[in-house]
Residue frames as a rotation matrix with the C-alpha (Angstrom) as fourth column:
MET 1
0.254 -0.939 0.234 9.46
-0.186 0.190 0.964 21.10
-0.949 -0.289 -0.126 10.74
ASN 2
0.936 0.009 -0.352 10.96
-0.352 0.034 -0.935 21.54
0.003 0.999 0.035 7.30
MET 3
0.257 -0.866 0.429 13.81
-0.301 0.350 0.887 19.08
-0.918 -0.357 -0.170 7.04
ALA 4
0.902 0.221 0.371 13.68
0.239 0.461 -0.855 18.57
-0.360 0.859 0.364 3.28
LYS 5
0.799 -0.601 0.006 16.95
-0.361 -0.488 -0.795 20.44
0.481 0.633 -0.607 2.69
ARG 6
0.392 -0.680 0.620 19.11
-0.779 0.113 0.617 18.57
-0.489 -0.725 -0.485 5.20
LYS 7
0.294 -0.373 -0.880 21.70
-0.617 0.629 -0.473 16.13
0.730 0.682 -0.046 3.89
GLY 8
-0.563 -0.485 -0.669 22.55
0.128 0.748 -0.651 12.95
0.817 -0.452 -0.359 5.76
ARG 9
-0.149 0.626 0.766 19.51
-0.719 -0.600 0.350 13.56
0.679 -0.499 0.539 7.85
PHE 10
-0.573 0.010 -0.820 19.11
0.494 0.802 -0.335 12.01
0.654 -0.597 -0.465 11.25
VAL 11
0.091 0.651 0.754 16.58
-0.561 -0.592 0.579 12.58
0.823 -0.475 0.311 13.98
ILE 12
-0.957 -0.258 -0.136 16.31
-0.025 0.538 -0.843 11.57
0.290 -0.803 -0.521 17.59
CYS 13
-0.073 0.968 -0.239 13.05
0.405 0.248 0.880 10.21
0.912 -0.033 -0.410 18.91
VAL 14
-0.842 -0.186 0.507 11.78
-0.312 -0.599 -0.738 12.37
0.441 -0.779 0.446 21.77
ASN 15
-0.306 0.810 0.501 8.42
-0.731 0.137 -0.668 10.64
-0.610 -0.571 0.550 22.21
SER 16
-0.985 -0.077 0.152 7.28
0.023 0.824 0.567 7.24
-0.169 0.562 -0.810 20.96
GLY 17
-0.449 0.882 -0.145 3.61
-0.892 -0.431 0.138 8.25
0.059 0.191 0.980 21.19
THR 18
0.532 0.722 0.441 1.41
-0.694 0.671 -0.261 5.30
-0.485 -0.168 0.859 20.27
TYR 19
0.699 -0.366 -0.615 4.34
-0.409 0.500 -0.763 3.66
0.587 0.785 0.200 18.44
ARG 20
0.488 -0.511 0.708 6.02
-0.817 0.019 0.577 2.16
-0.308 -0.860 -0.408 21.54
VAL 21
0.663 -0.233 0.711 6.80
0.234 0.967 0.100 -1.11
-0.711 0.100 0.696 19.72
SER 22
0.707 -0.296 0.642 8.38
0.680 0.038 -0.732 0.68
0.192 0.955 0.228 16.73
LEU 23
0.331 -0.549 0.767 10.12
-0.031 -0.819 -0.573 3.71
0.943 0.166 -0.288 18.25
GLU 24
0.313 -0.339 -0.887 12.49
0.929 0.304 0.212 4.08
0.198 -0.890 0.411 21.15
PRO 25
0.989 0.044 0.142 12.88
0.013 -0.978 0.207 7.48
0.148 -0.202 -0.968 22.85
ARG 26
0.525 -0.847 -0.082 16.48
-0.507 -0.389 0.769 8.83
-0.684 -0.362 -0.634 22.80
LYS 27
0.050 -0.496 0.867 17.33
0.554 0.736 0.390 6.64
-0.831 0.460 0.312 19.80
VAL 28
-0.338 -0.273 -0.901 18.74
-0.547 -0.722 0.424 8.09
-0.766 0.636 0.095 16.55
TYR 29
0.273 0.501 0.821 16.95
0.506 0.651 -0.565 7.26
-0.818 0.570 -0.076 13.29
ARG 30
-0.862 -0.506 0.044 17.90
0.249 -0.347 0.904 7.89
-0.442 0.790 0.425 9.66
VAL 31
0.109 0.886 -0.452 15.39
-0.213 -0.423 -0.881 9.94
-0.971 0.192 0.142 7.65
VAL 32
-0.496 -0.123 0.859 14.48
0.766 0.404 0.500 8.84
-0.409 0.907 -0.106 4.14
PRO 33
-0.891 0.156 -0.427 13.60
-0.266 -0.940 0.211 11.83
-0.368 0.302 0.879 1.93
ASP 34
-0.488 0.822 0.294 9.85
0.870 0.432 0.237 11.95
0.067 0.372 -0.926 1.25
PRO 35
-0.994 0.008 0.113 8.69
-0.007 -1.000 0.015 15.50
0.113 0.014 0.994 0.41
GLU 36
-0.259 0.965 -0.025 5.03
-0.185 -0.025 0.982 14.47
0.948 0.259 0.185 0.11
ALA 37
0.209 0.291 -0.934 5.04
0.782 0.524 0.338 12.95
0.587 -0.801 -0.118 3.59
GLU 38
-0.639 -0.551 -0.536 6.92
0.764 -0.532 -0.364 15.91
-0.084 -0.642 0.762 5.06
ALA 39
-0.796 0.437 0.420 4.31
-0.168 -0.825 0.540 18.26
0.582 0.360 0.729 3.59
LYS 40
0.306 0.934 -0.184 1.83
-0.128 0.232 0.964 16.37
0.944 -0.271 0.190 5.79
SER 41
0.201 -0.353 0.914 4.07
-0.941 -0.330 0.080 16.65
0.273 -0.876 -0.398 8.90
LEU 42
0.961 0.022 0.274 5.24
-0.098 0.959 0.265 13.05
-0.257 -0.282 0.924 8.61
LEU 43
0.049 -0.974 -0.222 8.76
-0.979 -0.091 0.184 11.66
-0.199 0.208 -0.958 8.49
ARG 44
0.888 0.076 -0.454 9.86
-0.226 0.931 -0.287 8.44
0.401 0.357 0.844 6.84
VAL 45
0.151 -0.849 0.506 12.44
-0.985 -0.089 0.145 6.82
-0.078 -0.520 -0.850 9.11
ILE 46
0.047 -0.254 -0.966 14.32
-0.352 0.901 -0.254 3.53
0.935 0.352 -0.047 9.01
ASP 47
0.675 0.265 0.689 13.62
-0.734 0.141 0.665 1.35
0.079 -0.954 0.289 12.04
ASP 48
-0.050 -0.752 0.658 15.60
-0.754 0.460 0.469 -1.55
-0.655 -0.473 -0.590 13.53
SER 49
0.432 0.275 0.859 14.25
0.229 0.887 -0.400 -3.95
-0.872 0.370 0.320 10.91
GLY 50
-0.680 -0.728 0.089 15.89
0.330 -0.196 0.923 -1.88
-0.655 0.657 0.373 8.18
GLU 51
-0.219 0.709 0.670 12.51
0.945 -0.018 0.327 -0.93
0.244 0.705 -0.666 6.72
ASP 52
-0.992 -0.076 0.098 11.21
0.056 -0.981 -0.186 2.61
0.110 -0.179 0.978 6.43
TYR 53
-0.168 0.963 -0.212 7.90
0.972 0.197 0.126 3.73
0.163 -0.185 -0.969 7.88
LEU 54
-0.285 0.186 0.940 5.99
0.101 -0.970 0.223 6.99
0.953 0.158 0.258 8.25
PHE 55
-0.155 0.222 -0.963 5.64
0.987 0.080 -0.141 8.57
0.046 -0.972 -0.232 11.68
PRO 56
0.874 0.461 0.154 4.42
0.443 -0.886 0.135 11.98
0.199 -0.050 -0.979 12.89
ALA 57
0.105 -0.886 0.451 7.30
0.343 -0.394 -0.853 14.47
0.933 0.244 0.263 12.68
ARG 58
0.439 0.134 0.888 6.44
-0.621 -0.669 0.408 15.79
0.649 -0.731 -0.211 16.15
LEU 59
0.998 -0.058 -0.002 7.91
0.044 0.741 0.670 12.60
-0.037 -0.669 0.742 17.64
PHE 60
0.352 -0.922 0.161 11.42
0.936 0.342 -0.087 13.57
0.025 0.182 0.983 16.46
VAL 61
0.798 -0.281 -0.533 13.98
-0.167 -0.953 0.253 16.36
-0.579 -0.113 -0.807 16.67
PRO 62
0.842 -0.540 -0.005 16.63
0.114 0.186 -0.976 16.78
0.527 0.821 0.218 13.95
ILE 63
0.722 -0.682 -0.120 20.23
0.119 -0.049 0.992 16.33
-0.682 -0.730 0.045 15.05
GLU 64
0.624 -0.677 -0.390 23.62
-0.716 -0.297 -0.631 17.21
0.311 0.674 -0.670 13.64
VAL 65
0.901 -0.390 -0.191 26.04
0.418 0.898 0.140 14.28
0.117 -0.206 0.972 13.53
PRO 66
0.649 -0.723 -0.234 29.39
-0.323 -0.542 0.776 15.25
-0.688 -0.428 -0.586 15.09
ALA 67
0.440 -0.540 -0.718 32.33
-0.884 -0.117 -0.453 15.24
0.160 0.834 -0.529 12.66
LYS 68
-0.593 -0.742 0.313 34.04
-0.791 0.609 -0.055 12.33
-0.150 -0.280 -0.948 14.44
ALA 69
-0.302 0.573 0.762 30.88
-0.096 0.777 -0.622 10.21
-0.948 -0.261 -0.180 14.11
GLN 70
0.290 0.500 -0.816 30.18
-0.806 -0.331 -0.490 11.00
-0.515 0.800 0.308 10.45
PRO 71
-0.565 -0.514 -0.645 32.24
-0.791 0.560 0.247 8.08
0.234 0.650 -0.723 9.06
VAL 72
-0.918 0.268 0.291 30.18
0.083 0.849 -0.522 5.61
-0.387 -0.455 -0.802 11.09
PHE 73
0.004 0.981 -0.196 26.91
-0.096 -0.195 -0.976 7.15
-0.995 0.023 0.093 9.98
ALA 74
0.031 -0.068 -0.997 28.10
-0.971 -0.239 -0.013 7.24
-0.238 0.969 -0.073 6.35
LEU 75
-0.909 -0.385 -0.156 28.94
-0.407 0.903 0.139 3.53
0.087 0.190 -0.978 6.55
GLU 76
-0.580 0.775 0.249 25.45
0.234 0.451 -0.861 2.84
-0.780 -0.442 -0.443 7.91
ALA 77
0.180 0.663 -0.726 23.93
-0.558 -0.539 -0.631 4.85
-0.810 0.519 0.273 5.04
SER 78
-0.384 -0.388 -0.838 25.76
-0.923 0.198 0.331 2.80
0.038 0.900 -0.434 2.43
THR 79
-0.995 0.024 -0.096 24.26
0.029 0.998 -0.048 -0.42
0.095 -0.051 -0.994 3.80
ALA 80
-0.440 0.893 -0.090 20.72
0.014 -0.094 -0.996 0.95
-0.898 -0.439 0.029 4.32
ARG 81
0.474 0.810 -0.344 18.02
-0.435 -0.125 -0.892 0.33
-0.766 0.572 0.293 1.75
């Protein structure tokens, strides 16, 4: 899954795997660019604590944020990290 070129990248968790405490299926997560991690099939995502962690990319599917929702997601991005 090459997601390095996406802007405002978000993914939806489709499987929490062994990360049941950290990830919630059907929840949207912001991706933090990390080309080295992505080369190893990992994604760096921001969890509910506001911290970013590495998880296997296979646990997520990239999503497109609908135009009407983009202002909300942009606001969230400005307060993250």
